[in-house]
Structures are given as structure tokens and as C-alpha cells.
N, C-alpha and C positions, 0 to 999 in steps of 0.2 A: 591562601586559597587551597593549597594542597593539604594543609593541616585540617581545614574545615571539611574538605572532601573525605579525608581519611576518617574524621569523626563521624560524618554522616553514614559512611559505609559500615563503620563499626556498629552504630546504632541499628542500622538496617539488618545487620547480621545477628544482633542480639535479640531483636524483636521476635523472629521466628522461633528462637530458642525458648523465650518466655512463653509464647503461645503454645508451643509443643509441651512445655512443662505443665501449664495450666490444664491442657487437654488430658495429659496423662494423669494428673491429680484427680480430675473429674471422673475419668474412667475407673480409677481405683476406688474413689469414694462411692460411685454408683453401685459397685459390686456389694458393698456393705450397707449402703443406704439408697435403695432404688428411688425414693421420693425426692432426692436432693434437687433434681432439675426442676420439678414442679414447685417445690417450696421456694427455691431461689427466684424463679420467674414470678411466682405469685407475690413475693415480697417487693420485687421491683415494680410490678404493675400497680399494686395497691399504693405504694409510696408515690409514684409518679401521678397516679390518678387523684390522690388526695390533694397534692399541691396544685395540680392543674384545675381541679374544681374550686379550690380556694381562689386561684387566680381569676377565674371567671366571675366569682362572687364579688371580688373587690375591684374588678375592671382591669386587671393586669395579667391576663393569661400568658403572655409571652415571657415576662420576667419570672413568674411563678413556675411556668412550664420548664424553663431552663434550670431553675433551682431544683425543681422536683426531679428532673432527669439526673442531675449530678448526685443528689442525695439518694435517689433510687439505686444508682450504680454503686454508691458507697455501702448502702444497706445490703445489697446483693453480695458484695465482696465480703462483708463481715459475716453474714449468715453462712456463705459457702465455706469460709475459712473455719468457722466453728464446727460445722458438720464434717468437714474433711478431717479436722483434728480428732473429733470424736470417733470417726471411722478408723483412723490410723491407730488410735489407742485400743479400739476393739480388736483390731487384727494383731496388735503386739501383745495384748494381755495374755499372760500365761506362757509366753515364749521366753527362753533363757536370754538374759541380757537386755530385756525390755526396759528395765529401770535405768540402765546405763545410757540407752538411747535418749531417754527423757532428760537425764542429767546433762547430756551434751547440748541440749537446747534450752536449758533453764534460763539463760539470759546473761547479759554482761555482768561482770563483777564476781563471777563464780569460777573457781578453778576445780575441775572435776578429775578424779582418778578412778577409773573403773577397776573392779576386782582387786581391791586391796587385801581381801581375805576370802578364802574359799575352802570348802572341805571336799571330801571325795564324792559326796552326793550332789555336787555342783550347786550347793547353797552359797550365795555370793553376797559380799558386802562391798558397796561402792562408797567413795568419799567425795564430798564437795566442800570447798572452803570459800567463805564469803564474809561479808560484814556481819552476818548473823552468827558466825563462828564456824565450827566444823559440823557437818551433817553427814551421818552415816546412814546410807540407804541400803536396806537388806531385802533380798528377794529369795524365796525358797520356802522350805518347810519351817513354820514358826517355831516349833519345838527345838529343832536343831540350830536355828539361827540365834537363839538366846545365848549360847556359849560363844559363838563367833562374835556377836555384838559386844558381849561383856569383855572379851579379850581385847577387841579393837578399841573400845572406849578406855580401857585401862592403859593401853599403850599410848593413846592420844593424850590422856591426862598426864602421863609421865613425860611426854615430849614437849607438849605445849600446855603448861600448867595454868596459864592465865587466859585461855581461850575456852569458851563454852562448847560443849559437845552435845549435839542432839542426835537422836536416832529415829528413823522412819522405817517401819516394817510394811512392805508393799503387799497388798492383798485385799480381800473383800470381807474378811472376818472381823470379829470384835477387836478393837484396839489397833487395827491395821488401816492403812491409807490406800485407797484405790489408785491404780496406776495413773489415771487421768487427773488425779488431784495432787500428785506428788509435787509438781511445779508450783501450784498455788499454795500448798502447805509450806513449802520452803520460802516463798516470797513473803508469806505472812509472819515469818519469824522476826522478832525484834532485832534491829541492827544495833549492835553494841560495840563493834570494832571500827576503827578508822582504816583508811586505805593503807598507811604504813604498817599497821598491826597485822592486816591481812597478808601483806607482802612478807612480813617477818615470819608469820606462821607457815606460809607456803615454803619459805626458804628452809625452815627447820625440818619440815616434813620431807622436803626434797633431799636435804642433806642426809637425813636418816635413811631414806630409800637408797641413796647412792652408797652409803656406808654398808648397808646390808648386802647390796648387790656386789660390792667390791671386796667383801670380807673373804679371805682365803679359807677354803674348806679342805680338810684332809682327803686325799684320794685313797680309796679302798678302805677296808675295815681296819680298825685300830688293833695293833698287835696285842696278843694276849699277855697279861702280866704287866703291861705298860701303865705307869702311874704318873699322875700329874705332879709336877714339882711343887714344893711347898709355896704357899702364897697364891696358887692358881695361875702362875705365869709360865708360859712355855717359851723356851729360848730357841 
């Protein structure tokens, strides 16, 4: 009894949070898409009306009315979700780190690492690893990003030689992928790796990252006249 009461109270506390989140999402979407309320309501009314009309025609208005209500609610949720996503992409587009935010929500089976390469002009390359291989997603100036992408692809091919490496340049120009289509583009890539292969690739990349971060660096400038010992090894 006590456990059930605690469960009910937890659900009751969670519902206001969900409703508040939905209301906040609607307000943010309406700023970028003022017609969202009318469109969603129109979809719901038309869907319910069609099923109710069919119900009257075949003599089962109650059954078709209930089905129409459920499907109308589902259609409203789908349309609202799509328009909210489109509005969010519109607000993020052109902002630094927008591609990283998209990668964080690309879906299960992908391991993302933001800002694996960057230059002084804040052109950035992000990395995602999944069953399609390694995907390098670059955002910034296309001309400057070519060198960043080439260097990062060369490094990936050296670390994980048996894993395909893809690159996506975010933008609206020729040969680029719009921000709102980055997730779709990644999910359309052919899956060529198994789960254990993906895990092995992530482990190798993680080990390389740890190695680079733990590598001791000399403090201060190198003394003049200092030479490396023969063989390139320092003692």
C-alpha cells in the first residue's frame, strides 16, 4: 500500500513537470512559428471529423468517434513535434556548437565527441562513432574546414584503419548538409560495423585521447643549443 502510494505521488509530481515542459516548448515554438497552434488544432479537428463522419455513414459513430479522437491526438502530437523541431533548428542554425547539439540527439548506437579539432577562427570538427563507421561533422568556414577535415581524417585512418570515415560539412551551400538534415543524413549511411567493432573503435579512439592528454609536455621554452639524442629518444 505504501509503495503504491509513493508511486502515485511520484507520477502526480511528474505530470506537472511534463505539462510545464510541453507549455514551454509550445511558447518557444510559437515565437518562430506563430501558426503552430492553428495548424495543430486544425489537424486534430479534421482527423476527428473524418473518422466521426465515417462512423455515422457505417452506423458506428461511437466506435469511430473514439478511434478518431485517439488518432487525432496522435496526429497533433506528430505535427507539433515536427514543427517544434524545425523551429529549434531555425534558432540554432548559424550558432557556434549547433552541430554538436544535433549530434547529442542523433539516437542510440552513436557515441559523439564534440570539438575534436578546432582552429583559432572557431571552425570546429565533431566526431560520432556508430555502426556506419566514423562521421566527422564540421561547422564553420568551408574553405578553412578543408584542412581541419583532411588532418582529422588522416588521423582516424591511422588509428582505426579498418573503419570507414565519412565527413559532413554543415551549411546551406553546394556540397553542404543543412543543420536540420544532419541527423537524417547520418542515419541513412550504410551500417557496415557490428556492435563489438564499434566498441573496439571507441576504445581505440578513447585510448588515443587519454594518451594525448597524459603525454608529458616540457615546461617553458627549450634551452638554446639543446639537441635531441640520437635515435630521437629522450632520457
